C-alpha positions as CSV (number, residue, x, y, z in Angstrom):
1,X,96.9,141.0,101.3
2,X,97.8,138.4,104.3
3,X,95.3,135.5,103.7
4,X,96.9,132.9,105.2
5,X,98.6,132.5,108.8
6,X,102.2,132.6,108.4
7,X,102.4,130.0,111.8
8,X,99.7,127.9,110.5
9,X,101.0,127.2,106.8
10,X,104.5,126.2,108.7
11,X,103.1,124.6,110.9
12,X,101.4,122.1,108.0
13,X,104.3,122.2,105.9
14,X,106.7,120.9,108.8
15,X,104.1,118.6,110.1
16,X,104.3,116.7,106.8
17,X,107.9,116.5,105.7
18,X,111.0,115.5,107.9
19,X,113.0,118.2,106.1
20,X,113.7,121.3,107.3
21,X,111.8,124.8,106.6
22,X,113.2,127.7,105.8
23,X,111.4,131.1,106.6
24,X,111.6,132.1,103.4
25,X,110.4,128.4,102.0
26,X,107.2,129.4,104.1
27,X,106.5,132.7,102.8
28,X,107.0,131.4,99.4
29,X,104.1,128.6,100.5
30,X,102.0,131.5,101.4
31,X,103.1,134.0,98.5
32,X,101.3,130.9,96.3
33,X,98.5,129.9,98.0
34,X,97.3,133.8,98.4
35,X,98.0,134.2,94.8
36,X,96.1,130.9,93.8
37,X,93.3,131.9,96.9
38,X,92.5,135.2,95.0
39,X,92.1,133.4,91.6
40,X,89.9,130.5,92.8
41,X,87.6,133.4,94.9
42,X,87.2,134.9,91.3
43,X,85.8,132.0,89.8
44,X,83.8,131.2,93.2
45,X,82.2,134.5,92.6
46,X,80.8,133.7,88.7
47,X,79.8,130.3,89.9
48,X,77.7,131.7,92.9
49,X,76.2,134.5,90.2
50,X,75.5,132.3,87.5
51,X,73.4,130.5,90.4
52,X,71.4,134.0,90.9
53,X,73.1,134.4,94.1
54,X,75.0,136.7,96.5
55,X,76.8,134.2,98.7
56,X,79.7,131.9,98.6
57,X,78.5,128.1,99.2
58,X,80.0,124.7,99.8
59,X,78.9,123.5,96.8
60,X,80.3,126.1,95.1
61,X,83.4,125.6,95.9
62,X,83.0,121.6,94.9
63,X,81.4,122.9,91.6
64,X,84.7,124.9,90.8
65,X,86.9,122.2,92.1
66,X,85.4,119.2,90.5
67,X,86.1,121.4,87.5
68,X,89.6,121.5,87.9
69,X,89.7,117.7,88.5
70,X,88.0,117.1,85.6
71,X,90.0,119.6,82.9
72,X,87.1,121.5,82.4
73,X,89.3,124.8,84.2
74,X,92.7,124.2,83.4
75,X,95.0,124.5,86.4
76,X,97.4,127.9,86.6
């Protein structure tokens, strides 16, 4: 599954460093982001279901990352 657009990820990476970016580095970043996004979506589903909803809302994302920031959910 390709969640991230290669050009956008590469652009973000290049815009934030003065170093060159190899295509393999961009691909590795995309793989990392996709894996973590898949895990986050599972957690977001749990939050929505806990609130008896079938829709994930922005506040669910805020809740998920506040759990991470406060150490309730460890960074994986």
